[in-house]
All heavy atoms as an XYZ file, in Angstrom:
875
protein
N      14.351     -7.446      0.528
C      13.114     -6.876      1.067
C      12.367     -6.189     -0.083
O      12.999     -5.743     -1.026
C      13.452     -5.865      2.175
C      14.075     -6.495      3.400
S      14.622     -5.249      4.599
C      16.041     -4.583      3.791
N      11.056     -6.096      0.097
C      10.213     -5.439     -0.890
C       9.386     -4.347     -0.202
O       8.965     -4.500      0.923
C       9.244     -6.427     -1.526
C       9.882     -7.577     -2.252
C      10.526     -7.122     -3.521
C      11.007     -8.339     -4.326
N      12.345     -8.202     -4.785
N       9.183     -3.267     -0.961
C       8.248     -2.223     -0.543
C       7.002     -2.435     -1.379
O       7.054     -2.474     -2.613
C       8.815     -0.833     -0.775
C       7.826      0.268     -0.382
C       8.413      1.658     -0.591
C       7.467      2.730     -0.106
N       8.054      4.057     -0.267
N       5.873     -2.574     -0.704
C       4.602     -2.738     -1.382
C       3.757     -1.524     -1.076
O       3.548     -1.188      0.100
C       3.903     -4.020     -0.909
C       4.792     -5.246     -1.197
C       2.538     -4.163     -1.599
C       4.277     -6.545     -0.589
N       3.345     -0.848     -2.126
C       2.442      0.292     -2.023
C       1.134     -0.088     -2.692
O       1.155     -0.537     -3.828
C       3.029      1.516     -2.684
C       4.328      1.986     -2.054
C       4.938      3.140     -2.834
O       4.560      4.283     -2.558
O       5.759      2.869     -3.732
N       0.048      0.088     -1.983
C      -1.270     -0.240     -2.546
C      -2.163      0.957     -2.386
O      -2.241      1.542     -1.308
C      -1.866     -1.455     -1.838
N      -2.854      1.313     -3.459
C      -3.835      2.397     -3.421
C      -5.190      1.701     -3.569
O      -5.476      1.066     -4.578
C      -3.594      3.399     -4.564
C      -4.613      4.513     -4.501
C      -2.176      3.943     -4.494
N      -6.033      1.820     -2.529
C      -7.276      1.075     -2.493
C      -8.441      1.979     -2.031
O      -8.193      3.087     -1.545
C      -7.191     -0.134     -1.538
C      -6.978      0.316     -0.083
C      -6.073     -1.093     -1.968
C      -7.127     -0.790      0.936
N      -9.623      1.446     -2.154
C     -10.814      2.166     -1.658
C     -10.790      2.139     -0.128
O     -10.462      1.116      0.486
C     -12.088      1.482     -2.145
C     -12.284      1.565     -3.629
C     -13.554      0.833     -4.059
C     -13.754      0.964     -5.549
N     -14.932      0.204     -6.009
N     -11.165      3.260      0.515
C     -11.149      3.310      1.976
C     -12.026      2.235      2.611
O     -11.729      1.716      3.686
C     -11.672      4.706      2.290
C     -11.402      5.525      1.083
C     -11.478      4.557     -0.078
N     -13.096      1.836      1.932
C     -14.007      0.852      2.493
C     -13.380     -0.514      2.607
O     -13.875     -1.383      3.343
C     -15.285      0.759      1.649
O     -14.928      0.404      0.310
N     -12.260     -0.775      1.927
C     -11.572     -2.068      2.009
C     -10.384     -2.076      2.964
O      -9.753     -3.116      3.116
C     -11.101     -2.462      0.607
C     -12.264     -2.659     -0.339
O     -13.358     -3.055      0.063
N     -12.051     -2.362     -1.619
N     -10.096     -0.966      3.584
C      -8.890     -0.851      4.416
C      -8.874     -1.871      5.542
O      -7.866     -2.543      5.749
C      -8.763      0.566      4.949
C      -7.571      0.802      5.883
C      -6.256      0.509      5.176
C      -7.587      2.229      6.397
N      -9.942     -2.026      6.290
C      -9.931     -2.921      7.422
C      -9.692     -4.367      7.028
O      -8.950     -5.099      7.697
C     -11.195     -2.812      8.248
C     -11.207     -1.558      9.121
O     -10.159     -1.061      9.506
N     -12.376     -1.010      9.373
N     -10.306     -4.799      5.916
C     -10.103     -6.177      5.462
C      -8.651     -6.417      5.059
O      -8.069     -7.444      5.362
C     -11.042     -6.516      4.293
C     -12.499     -6.599      4.673
C     -13.205     -5.233      4.678
O     -12.585     -4.217      4.314
O     -14.402     -5.205      5.075
N      -8.063     -5.439      4.360
C      -6.671     -5.568      3.944
C      -5.768     -5.581      5.169
O      -4.889     -6.463      5.321
C      -6.271     -4.429      2.980
C      -4.758     -4.400      2.758
C      -7.021     -4.556      1.662
N      -5.976     -4.653      6.096
C      -5.155     -4.570      7.316
C      -5.240     -5.875      8.121
O      -4.247     -6.418      8.548
C      -5.583     -3.381      8.165
C      -4.797     -3.208      9.445
C      -5.309     -2.056     10.280
C      -6.700     -2.234     10.798
N      -6.874     -3.267     11.823
N      -6.468     -6.366      8.308
C      -6.667     -7.601      9.077
C      -5.995     -8.792      8.426
O      -5.373     -9.632      9.080
C      -8.148     -7.875      9.295
C      -8.818     -6.852     10.201
O      -8.110     -6.093     10.899
O     -10.067     -6.803     10.209
N      -6.082     -8.875      7.102
C      -5.426     -9.958      6.355
C      -3.926     -9.913      6.512
O      -3.285    -10.952      6.704
N      -3.343     -8.727      6.434
C      -1.910     -8.590      6.588
C      -1.476     -8.903      8.025
O      -0.429     -9.532      8.241
C      -1.460     -7.172      6.191
C      -1.597     -6.827      4.695
C      -1.346     -5.348      4.468
C      -0.666     -7.697      3.843
N      -2.282     -8.500      9.016
C      -1.982     -8.833     10.409
C      -1.929    -10.341     10.626
O      -1.088    -10.843     11.367
C      -3.022     -8.251     11.355
C      -2.900     -6.756     11.553
O      -3.827     -6.099     11.981
N      -1.733     -6.182     11.267
N      -2.790    -11.086      9.925
C      -2.851    -12.554     10.091
C      -1.553    -13.241      9.645
O      -1.275    -14.337     10.119
C      -4.044    -13.123      9.346
C      -5.363    -12.828     10.027
C      -6.544    -13.381      9.262
C      -7.839    -12.992      9.933
N      -9.010    -13.349      9.168
N      -0.791    -12.607      8.755
C       0.467    -13.229      8.325
C       1.667    -12.549      9.040
O       2.813    -12.718      8.607
C       0.643    -13.263      6.799
C       0.734    -11.856      6.199
C      -0.434    -14.102      6.173
C       1.234    -11.865      4.741
N       1.384    -11.784     10.054
C       2.443    -11.220     10.887
C       2.924     -9.842     10.488
O       3.905     -9.355     11.060
N       2.267     -9.204      9.559
C       2.670     -7.848      9.151
C       1.926     -6.871     10.059
O       0.730     -6.738      9.972
C       2.372     -7.585      7.672
C       3.148     -8.558      6.791
C       2.695     -6.130      7.330
C       2.785     -8.515      5.331
N       2.694     -6.228     10.936
C       2.103     -5.279     11.885
C       2.397     -3.829     11.517
O       1.569     -2.964     11.685
C       2.644     -5.566     13.289
C       2.383     -6.984     13.778
C       0.912     -7.295     13.959
O       0.147     -6.459     14.437
N       0.491     -8.461     13.558
N       3.593     -3.584     11.013
C       4.003     -2.206     10.695
C       3.507     -1.783      9.349
O       3.931     -2.351      8.327
N       2.603     -0.833      9.296
C       2.049     -0.342      8.049
C       1.880      1.180      8.146
O       1.643      1.706      9.213
C       0.670     -0.933      7.793
C       0.629     -2.441      7.737
S      -1.076     -3.008      7.634
C      -0.940     -4.474      8.665
N       1.968      1.812      7.001
C       1.700      3.247      6.934
C       0.457      3.438      6.066
O       0.389      2.866      4.974
C       2.889      4.016      6.297
O       4.033      3.786      7.087
C       2.601      5.496      6.238
N      -0.491      4.193      6.583
C      -1.711      4.505      5.842
C      -1.782      5.991      5.605
O      -1.582      6.775      6.534
C      -2.960      4.074      6.641
C      -2.961      2.635      7.034
C      -2.620      2.280      8.316
C      -3.316      1.658      6.116
C      -2.593      0.945      8.690
C      -3.321      0.331      6.489
C      -2.964     -0.044      7.763
N      -2.084      6.384      4.386
C      -2.188      7.800      4.041
C      -3.454      8.010      3.246
O      -3.727      7.267      2.317
C      -0.973      8.238      3.185
O       0.232      7.839      3.806
C      -0.983      9.749      2.979
N      -4.240      9.036      3.634
C      -5.390      9.400      2.796
C      -4.857     10.155      1.595
O      -4.091     11.109      1.731
C      -6.351     10.281      3.578
C      -7.052      9.542      4.696
C      -8.024     10.462      5.445
O      -8.223     11.633      5.043
O      -8.586      9.989      6.455
N      -5.214      9.713      0.402
C      -4.756     10.307     -0.829
C      -5.931     10.547     -1.767
O      -7.013     10.028     -1.548
C      -3.655      9.467     -1.516
C      -2.426      9.376     -0.647
C      -4.166      8.106     -1.896
N      -5.685     11.293     -2.806
C      -6.682     11.542     -3.840
C      -6.180     10.870     -5.110
O      -5.016     11.007     -5.487
C      -6.879     13.031     -4.116
C      -7.197     13.824     -2.879
C      -8.628     13.687     -2.501
C      -8.890     14.624     -1.327
N     -10.212     14.556     -0.838
N      -7.019     10.134     -5.798
C      -6.664      9.412     -6.990
C      -7.258     10.104     -8.194
O      -8.395     10.545     -8.172
C      -7.214      7.978     -6.910
C      -7.113      7.107     -8.152
C      -5.660      6.698     -8.337
C      -7.988      5.893     -8.023
N      -6.437     10.212     -9.238
C      -6.934     10.749    -10.510
C      -6.386      9.837    -11.598
O      -5.189      9.703    -11.778
C      -6.427     12.170    -10.729
C      -6.813     12.699    -12.073
N      -8.099     12.998    -12.410
C      -6.051     12.974    -13.168
C      -8.122     13.463    -13.648
N      -6.898     13.435    -14.121
N      -7.288      9.186    -12.312
C      -6.891      8.364    -13.423
C      -7.264      9.102    -14.701
O      -8.437      9.259    -15.002
C      -7.525      7.004    -13.375
C      -7.001      6.183    -12.220
C      -7.406      4.733    -12.302
O      -8.579      4.459    -12.065
O      -6.526      3.912    -12.594
N      -6.265      9.540    -15.426
C      -6.484     10.372    -16.614
C      -6.911      9.519    -17.796
O      -6.331      8.487    -18.070
C      -5.220     11.121    -16.968
N      -7.956      9.937    -18.435
C      -8.465      9.422    -19.698
C      -8.033      7.999    -20.061
O      -8.045      7.100    -19.269
N      -7.638      7.829    -21.318
C      -7.341      6.525    -21.857
C      -5.996      5.942    -21.431
O      -5.779      4.778    -21.562
N      -5.062      6.789    -20.931
C      -3.746      6.220    -20.648
C      -3.594      5.822    -19.174
O      -2.530      5.353    -18.781
C      -2.648      7.148    -21.104
C      -2.722      8.549    -20.623
C      -3.523      9.548    -21.112
C      -1.965      9.151    -19.561
N      -3.322     10.699    -20.428
C      -2.366     10.502    -19.477
C      -0.979      8.711    -18.700
C      -1.829     11.368    -18.543
C      -0.454      9.580    -17.782
C      -0.851     10.880    -17.719
N      -4.602      5.960    -18.386
C      -4.633      5.421    -17.019
C      -3.448      5.841    -16.150
O      -2.892      5.040    -15.420
C      -4.655      3.881    -17.098
C      -5.873      3.326    -16.437
O      -6.710      4.069    -15.960
N      -5.973      2.019    -16.415
N      -3.088      7.116    -16.199
C      -1.976      7.579    -15.363
C      -2.442      7.735    -13.922
O      -3.465      8.332    -13.661
C      -1.439      8.902    -15.888
N      -1.677      7.195    -13.013
C      -2.030      7.298    -11.583
C      -1.252      8.461    -10.974
O      -0.055      8.545    -11.085
C      -1.657      6.014    -10.869
C      -1.902      5.970     -9.393
C      -3.422      5.985     -9.127
C      -1.297      4.730     -8.782
N      -2.001      9.350    -10.342
C      -1.378     10.483     -9.666
C      -1.884     10.559     -8.249
O      -3.110     10.556     -8.034
C      -1.672     11.781    -10.396
C      -1.167     11.781    -11.804
C      -1.540     13.065    -12.483
N      -1.279     12.888    -13.900
C      -1.660     13.747    -14.800
N      -2.325     14.820    -14.465
N      -1.398     13.529    -16.058
N      -1.025     10.645     -7.290
C      -1.432     10.732     -5.887
C      -1.134     12.142     -5.375
O      -0.045     12.666     -5.560
C      -0.647      9.716     -5.039
C      -0.842      8.269     -5.430
C       0.059      7.407     -4.581
C      -2.279      7.878     -5.264
N      -2.118     12.732     -4.722
C      -1.931     14.036     -4.150
C      -2.447     13.989     -2.702
O      -3.575     13.646     -2.442
C      -2.760     15.085     -4.909
C      -2.341     15.244     -6.354
C      -2.933     14.475     -7.350
C      -1.320     16.116     -6.684
C      -2.541     14.603     -8.659
C      -0.933     16.241     -7.994
C      -1.533     15.489     -8.989
N      -1.560     14.310     -1.761
C      -1.945     14.223     -0.364
C      -2.520     15.529      0.168
O      -3.099     15.551      1.259
C      -0.751     13.802      0.493
O       0.291     14.731      0.318
C      -0.306     12.401      0.129
N      -2.354     16.625     -0.542
C      -2.797     17.903      0.011
C      -3.807     18.624     -0.889
O      -4.088     19.794     -0.681
C      -1.614     18.840      0.262
O      -0.910     19.050     -0.951
C      -0.686     18.257      1.295
N      -4.360     17.946     -1.872
C      -5.332     18.579     -2.773
C      -6.608     18.889     -1.990
O      -7.091     18.073     -1.248
C      -5.654     17.678     -3.955
C      -4.474     17.367     -4.848
S      -3.810     18.800     -5.679
C      -5.172     19.264     -6.687
N      -7.178     20.056     -2.223
C      -8.401     20.402     -1.531
C      -9.556     20.811     -2.426
O     -10.694     20.651     -2.062
C      -8.127     21.549     -0.531
C      -7.233     21.103      0.571
C      -7.242     22.099      1.701
O      -7.869     23.132      1.623
N      -6.571     21.776      2.767
N      -9.281     21.307     -3.610
C     -10.339     21.870     -4.448
C     -10.515     21.136     -5.751
O     -10.945     21.701     -6.734
C     -10.078     23.347     -4.697
C     -10.043     24.134     -3.429
N     -11.171     24.365     -2.658
C      -9.028     24.730     -2.788
C     -10.829     25.057     -1.580
N      -9.527     25.306     -1.650
N     -10.176     19.876     -5.797
C     -10.310     19.104     -7.040
C     -11.480     18.142     -6.920
O     -11.429     17.169     -6.200
C      -9.025     18.318     -7.342
S      -7.660     19.414     -7.701
N     -12.528     18.447     -7.648
C     -13.741     17.639     -7.550
C     -13.640     16.326     -8.324
O     -14.408     15.401     -8.088
C     -14.947     18.428     -8.029
C     -15.218     19.726     -7.251
C     -16.409     20.461     -7.846
C     -15.482     19.411     -5.787
N     -12.702     16.217     -9.285
C     -12.585     14.991    -10.055
C     -11.614     13.988     -9.466
O     -11.247     13.015    -10.111
C     -12.232     15.321    -11.517
C     -10.896     16.023    -11.639
O     -10.448     16.645    -10.655
O     -10.293     15.957    -12.727
N     -11.167     14.204     -8.264
C     -10.264     13.268     -7.582
C     -11.083     12.382     -6.667
O     -12.025     12.801     -6.023
C      -9.208     14.041     -6.792
C      -8.172     14.686     -7.678
C      -8.413     15.921     -8.255
C      -6.998     14.029     -7.960
C      -7.479     16.518     -9.069
C      -6.045     14.625     -8.797
C      -6.300     15.881     -9.328
N     -10.693     11.112     -6.590
C     -11.405     10.119     -5.804
C     -10.637      9.888     -4.512
O      -9.440      9.604     -4.512
C     -11.481      8.797     -6.590
C     -12.140      9.042     -7.956
C     -12.196      7.716     -5.788
C     -11.913      7.919     -8.939
N     -11.325      9.982     -3.337
C     -10.643      9.700     -2.070
C     -10.248      8.213     -2.030
O     -11.056      7.329     -2.311
C     -11.706     10.013     -1.011
C     -12.845     10.626     -1.720
C     -12.699     10.383     -3.168
N      -8.988      7.960     -1.712
C      -8.477      6.620     -1.588
C      -7.511      6.560     -0.397
O      -7.240      7.575      0.222
C      -7.756      6.165     -2.855
O      -6.703      7.078     -3.164
C      -8.683      6.089     -4.054
N      -7.010      5.367     -0.126
C      -6.050      5.144      0.937
C      -4.807      4.478      0.325
O      -4.921      3.553     -0.490
C      -6.630      4.231      2.028
C      -5.563      3.915      3.084
C      -7.827      4.877      2.690
N      -3.657      4.990      0.673
C      -2.417      4.368      0.247
C      -1.817      3.623      1.430
O      -1.638      4.183      2.498
C      -1.431      5.380     -0.290
C      -0.138      4.773     -0.796
C       0.681      5.786     -1.575
C       1.929      6.146     -0.831
N       2.828      7.020     -1.601
N      -1.523      2.355      1.243
C      -0.886      1.523      2.244
C       0.537      1.310      1.813
O       0.808      0.994      0.660
C      -1.572      0.158      2.359
C      -3.058      0.298      2.691
C      -0.886     -0.743      3.384
C      -3.846     -0.986      2.499
N       1.489      1.445      2.736
C       2.878      1.177      2.448
C       3.390      0.186      3.479
O       3.220      0.403      4.689
C       3.719      2.441      2.530
C       3.347      3.481      1.478
C       4.137      4.755      1.623
O       5.301      4.785      1.232
O       3.577      5.726      2.187
N       4.023     -0.892      2.989
C       4.624     -1.861      3.898
C       5.981     -2.270      3.320
O       6.186     -2.263      2.100
C       3.743     -3.122      4.109
C       3.425     -3.823      2.784
C       2.478     -2.780      4.870
C       2.664     -5.125      2.939
N       6.893     -2.643      4.193
C       8.169     -3.243      3.798
C       8.175     -4.638      4.385
O       7.930     -4.832      5.574
C       9.363     -2.439      4.376
C       9.257     -0.944      4.079
C      10.688     -3.043      3.873
C       9.326     -0.565      2.618
N       8.402     -5.640      3.523
C       8.328     -7.031      3.952
C       9.546     -7.820      3.455
O      10.163     -7.441      2.448
C       7.043     -7.714      3.438
C       5.812     -7.046      4.009
C       6.990     -7.725      1.918
N       9.882     -8.903      4.154
C      10.937     -9.778      3.655
C      10.506    -10.367      2.311
O       9.299    -10.567      2.060
C      11.043    -10.887      4.715
C      10.427    -10.296      5.950
C       9.385     -9.339      5.465
N      11.467    -10.675      1.466
C      11.168    -11.225      0.139
C      10.276    -12.460      0.198
O       9.406    -12.633     -0.654
C      12.463    -11.594     -0.599
C      13.246    -10.373     -1.050
O      12.620     -9.304     -1.251
O      14.466    -10.478     -1.227
N      10.469    -13.307      1.223
C       9.746    -14.580      1.266
C       8.259    -14.440      1.582
O       7.515    -15.412      1.402
C      10.405    -15.546      2.254
C      10.342    -15.064      3.691
O      10.303    -13.860      3.959
N      10.378    -15.996      4.607
N       7.773    -13.272      2.005
C       6.343    -13.131      2.214
C       5.716    -12.046      1.331
O       4.529    -11.767      1.432
C       5.969    -12.864      3.707
C       6.534    -11.519      4.178
C       6.399    -14.018      4.592
C       5.950    -11.110      5.523
N       6.500    -11.483      0.435
C       5.979    -10.434     -0.438
C       4.816    -10.950     -1.311
O       3.801    -10.274     -1.413
C       7.096     -9.867     -1.310
N       4.947    -12.099     -1.909
C       3.903    -12.628     -2.784
C       2.619    -12.861     -1.996
O       1.501    -12.572     -2.481
C       4.347    -13.920     -3.461
N       2.721    -13.366     -0.769
C       1.535    -13.603      0.051
C       0.890    -12.265      0.436
O      -0.340    -12.148      0.426
C       1.908    -14.384      1.307
C       0.744    -14.757      2.193
C      -0.205    -15.705      1.475
C      -1.333    -16.124      2.381
N      -2.400    -16.828      1.661
N       1.679    -11.268      0.775
C       1.135     -9.941      1.124
C       0.380     -9.345     -0.055
O      -0.712     -8.814      0.093
C       2.259     -9.000      1.595
N       0.966     -9.464     -1.271
C       0.313     -8.952     -2.474
C      -1.012     -9.683     -2.718
O      -2.027     -9.071     -3.029
C       1.244     -9.059     -3.677
C       2.449     -8.135     -3.483
C       0.511     -8.756     -4.978
C       3.615     -8.417     -4.413
N      -0.999    -10.985     -2.542
C      -2.218    -11.791     -2.696
C      -3.321    -11.328     -1.718
O      -4.470    -11.184     -2.112
C      -1.899    -13.254     -2.485
C      -3.084    -14.163     -2.575
C      -2.725    -15.619     -2.204
O      -1.555    -16.007     -2.343
O      -3.650    -16.334     -1.757
N      -2.942    -11.088     -0.498
C      -3.922    -10.656      0.547
C      -4.484     -9.293      0.174
O      -5.687     -9.078      0.262
C      -3.263    -10.647      1.924
C      -3.060    -12.073      2.418
C      -4.083     -9.816      2.925
C      -2.216    -12.228      3.611
N      -3.599     -8.359     -0.246
C      -4.085     -7.024     -0.623
C      -5.061     -7.124     -1.781
O      -6.163     -6.543     -1.737
C      -2.892     -6.109     -0.949
C      -2.060     -5.827      0.311
C      -3.385     -4.793     -1.572
C      -0.713     -5.205      0.039
N      -4.664     -7.801     -2.853
C      -5.523     -7.832     -4.042
C      -6.830     -8.592     -3.773
O      -7.876     -8.165     -4.228
C      -4.774     -8.459     -5.236
O      -4.292     -9.756     -4.876
C      -3.622     -7.592     -5.678
N      -6.785     -9.637     -2.984
C      -8.001    -10.372     -2.668
C      -8.983     -9.525     -1.854
O     -10.176     -9.500     -2.118
C      -7.666    -11.647     -1.899
C      -8.852    -12.451     -1.440
C      -8.432    -13.628     -0.611
C      -9.617    -14.189      0.136
N      -9.240    -14.984      1.299
N      -8.446     -8.837     -0.850
C      -9.316     -8.094      0.081
C      -9.707     -6.715     -0.431
O     -10.637     -6.108      0.091
C      -8.657     -7.970      1.434
C      -8.650     -9.282      2.189
O      -9.693     -9.813      2.532
N      -7.482     -9.841      2.391
N      -9.035     -6.207     -1.452
C      -9.370     -4.870     -1.992
C     -10.244     -4.987     -3.240
O     -10.765     -4.001     -3.715
C      -8.093     -4.123     -2.327
N     -10.402     -6.201     -3.764
C     -11.127     -6.360     -5.034
C     -12.642     -6.358     -4.816
O     -13.162     -7.110     -4.021
C     -10.714     -7.685     -5.687
C     -11.305     -7.875     -7.064
C     -10.756     -9.151     -7.686
C     -11.285     -9.295     -9.103
N     -10.672    -10.452     -9.761
N     -13.307     -5.468     -5.587
C     -14.779     -5.435     -5.536
C     -15.349     -5.635     -6.947
O     -16.563     -5.603     -7.130
C     -15.283     -4.076     -5.014
O     -14.897     -3.020     -5.922
C     -14.752     -3.776     -3.628
N     -14.469     -5.797     -7.931
C     -14.864     -5.941     -9.335
C     -15.571     -4.681     -9.888
O     -16.405     -4.778    -10.776
C     -15.746     -7.164     -9.552
C     -14.920     -8.448     -9.451
O     -13.823     -8.516     -9.968
N     -15.485     -9.437     -8.767
N     -15.237     -3.545     -9.318
C     -15.763     -2.278     -9.833
C     -14.599     -1.349    -10.125
O     -13.489     -1.525     -9.611
C     -16.713     -1.588     -8.826
O     -16.021     -1.338     -7.612
C     -17.935     -2.466     -8.552
N     -14.836     -0.365    -10.963
C     -13.795      0.603    -11.308
C     -13.243      1.263    -10.040
O     -14.003      1.539     -9.109
C     -14.335      1.652    -12.262
N     -11.967      1.497    -10.022
C     -11.355      2.196     -8.901
C     -10.929      1.271     -7.768
O     -10.653      1.776     -6.658
N     -10.883     -0.033     -7.986
C     -10.438     -0.948     -6.929
C      -9.021     -0.637     -6.466
O      -8.674     -0.871     -5.329
C     -10.522     -2.405     -7.380
C     -11.882     -3.013     -7.195
O     -12.737     -2.412     -6.526
O     -12.111     -4.120     -7.705
N      -8.207     -0.102     -7.357
C      -6.880      0.346     -6.950
C      -5.759     -0.304     -7.721
O      -5.961     -0.997     -8.707
N      -4.548     -0.109     -7.194
C      -3.338     -0.630     -7.820
C      -2.356     -1.022     -6.738
O      -2.394     -0.496     -5.617
C      -2.718      0.410     -8.742
C      -3.561      0.690     -9.956
C      -2.834      1.573    -10.955
C      -3.542      1.672    -12.259
N      -4.740      2.431    -12.316
N      -1.445     -1.925     -7.077
C      -0.368     -2.330     -6.182
C       0.959     -2.123     -6.913
O       1.094     -2.482     -8.081
C      -0.498     -3.825     -5.767
C       0.670     -4.262     -4.912
C      -1.839     -4.089     -5.069
N       1.919     -1.539     -6.222
C       3.248     -1.299     -6.766
C       4.265     -1.988     -5.868
O       4.171     -1.917     -4.637
C       3.567      0.206     -6.816
C       2.551      1.005     -7.567
C       1.514      1.645     -6.901
C       2.596      1.080     -8.956
C       0.554      2.369     -7.601
C       1.649      1.822     -9.664
C       0.626      2.462     -8.954
N       5.229     -2.657     -6.461
C       6.237     -3.391     -5.706
C       7.623     -2.941     -6.142
O       7.898     -2.858     -7.333
C       6.109     -4.923     -5.928
C       7.106     -5.682     -5.101
C       4.705     -5.389     -5.610
N       8.474     -2.650     -5.171
C       9.842     -2.244     -5.498
C      10.805     -2.895     -4.519
O      10.425     -3.284     -3.405
C       9.986     -0.716     -5.493
O       9.555     -0.176     -4.276
N      12.047     -2.987     -4.929
C      13.094     -3.594     -4.102
C      13.628     -2.554     -3.098
O      13.836     -1.399     -3.462
C      14.222     -4.089     -4.996
C      15.384     -4.622     -4.237
N      15.323     -5.858     -3.618
C      16.602     -4.147     -3.969
C      16.482     -6.085     -3.021
N      17.270     -5.036     -3.224
N      13.848     -3.027     -1.876
C      14.449     -2.191     -0.836
C      15.859     -2.699     -0.574
O      16.036     -3.873     -0.232
C      13.610     -2.215      0.454
C      12.238     -1.607      0.255
C      14.370     -1.511      1.608
C      12.244     -0.143     -0.121
N      16.825     -1.864     -0.762
C      18.205     -2.263     -0.584
C      18.589     -2.370      0.888
O      19.353     -3.268      1.258
C      19.106     -1.228     -1.288
C      20.320     -1.874     -1.879
C      21.035     -0.931     -2.819
O      20.441     -0.605     -3.865
O      22.147     -0.546     -2.492
N      18.109     -1.468      1.692
C      18.511     -1.487      3.120
C      17.416     -0.876      3.971
O      16.670     -0.028      3.509
C      19.797     -0.680      3.285
C      20.344     -0.674      4.701
C      20.837     -2.027      5.170
O      20.012     -2.783      5.705
O      22.026     -2.332      4.989
N      17.319     -1.339      5.207
C      16.437     -0.740      6.210
C      17.240     -0.598      7.492
O      18.015     -1.487      7.841
C      15.221     -1.635      6.426
N      17.049      0.498      8.197
C      17.779      0.785      9.420
C      16.805      1.276     10.473
O      16.072      2.249     10.226
C      18.888      1.819      9.195
C      19.853      1.351      8.083
C      19.627      2.129     10.492
C      20.673      2.432      7.494
N      16.787      0.618     11.629
C      15.973      1.115     12.744
C      16.774      2.216     13.445
O      17.884      1.939     13.950
C      15.651     -0.015     13.709
C      14.716      0.396     14.842
C      14.437     -0.727     15.853
N      14.045     -1.963     15.204
C      12.792     -2.316     14.908
N      11.815     -1.478     15.195
N      12.510     -3.478     14.346
N      16.280      3.400     13.446
C      17.034      4.548     13.962
C      17.390      4.370     15.437
O      18.533      4.626     15.837
C      16.262      5.866     13.720
C      16.171      6.120     12.218
C      16.926      7.034     14.438
C      15.282      7.283     11.848
N      16.430      3.919     16.251
C      16.674      3.838     17.686
C      17.832      2.915     18.047
O      18.666      3.229     18.887
C      15.398      3.351     18.397
C      15.525      3.205     19.895
C      14.203      2.777     20.553
N      13.566      1.634     19.965
C      13.841      0.358     20.252
N      14.744      0.059     21.177
N      13.203     -0.614     19.669
N      17.936      1.736     17.375
C      18.924      0.739     17.769
C      20.082      0.595     16.787
O      21.099     -0.027     17.098
C      18.270     -0.651     17.883
O      17.775     -1.021     16.610
C      17.152     -0.615     18.926
N      19.907      1.117     15.570
C      20.916      0.925     14.535
C      20.818     -0.397     13.850
O      21.619     -0.717     12.959
N      19.840     -1.214     14.236
C      19.657     -2.537     13.612
C      19.390     -2.374     12.115
O      18.679     -1.445     11.689
C      18.469     -3.237     14.269
C      18.259     -4.650     13.859
C      17.159     -5.340     14.668
O      16.399     -4.641     15.371
O      17.098     -6.557     14.570
N      19.978     -3.289     11.310
C      19.864     -3.197      9.856
C      19.221     -4.428      9.279
O      19.195     -5.494      9.918
C      21.237     -2.980      9.247
C      21.872     -1.667      9.638
C      23.203     -1.491      8.961
C      23.817     -0.163      9.328
N      25.033      0.099      8.605
N      18.734     -4.286      8.046
C      18.187     -5.418      7.316
C      16.803     -5.797      7.756
O      16.033     -4.950      8.259
N      16.433     -7.077      7.573
C      15.092     -7.522      7.887
C      14.731     -7.348      9.356
O      13.571     -7.122      9.718
C      14.878     -8.982      7.491
C      14.820     -9.165      5.988
C      14.510    -10.576      5.562
O      14.125    -11.393      6.425
O      14.618    -10.855      4.371
N      15.695     -7.418     10.232
C      15.438     -7.205     11.664
C      14.908     -5.815     11.949
O      14.180     -5.583     12.924
N      15.255     -4.844     11.111
C      14.827     -3.487     11.326
C      13.352     -3.246     10.912
O      12.770     -2.241     11.275
C      15.715     -2.521     10.550
N      12.800     -4.178     10.142
C      11.413     -3.970      9.687
C      10.409     -4.805     10.499
O       9.205     -4.739     10.258
C      11.254     -4.283      8.165
C      11.569     -5.741      7.862
C      12.114     -3.356      7.352
C      11.204     -6.178      6.448
N      10.876     -5.563     11.445
C       9.961     -6.384     12.244
C       9.707     -5.813     13.602
O      10.375     -5.017     14.115
C      10.525     -7.812     12.359
C      10.629     -8.432     10.989
C      11.303     -9.779     11.004
O      11.814    -10.231     12.006
N      11.326    -10.415      9.860
């Protein structure tokens, strides 16, 4: 399984969500975050509770856990639907998930994420 985190412009959220829904991805977490890309080294910092920083850009972070066999398609959908060819389109991060457990049933693995 893969965890895909995407930081995108809020105006692209519906297109990304709709695209992911079309390939069967229903469970998603959306968080309003603030983006700060520092100078020349492009460091990404996410802050969910910042209130008085005028140089932070409002963005949305999407988090999904998907089976390995659809991870590439999900990434393609996110990048296609979030791209505007302007600065601040966002970033996508992918990491491996070792285990998933549905708390209510105790179900494990890919069955727990569907």
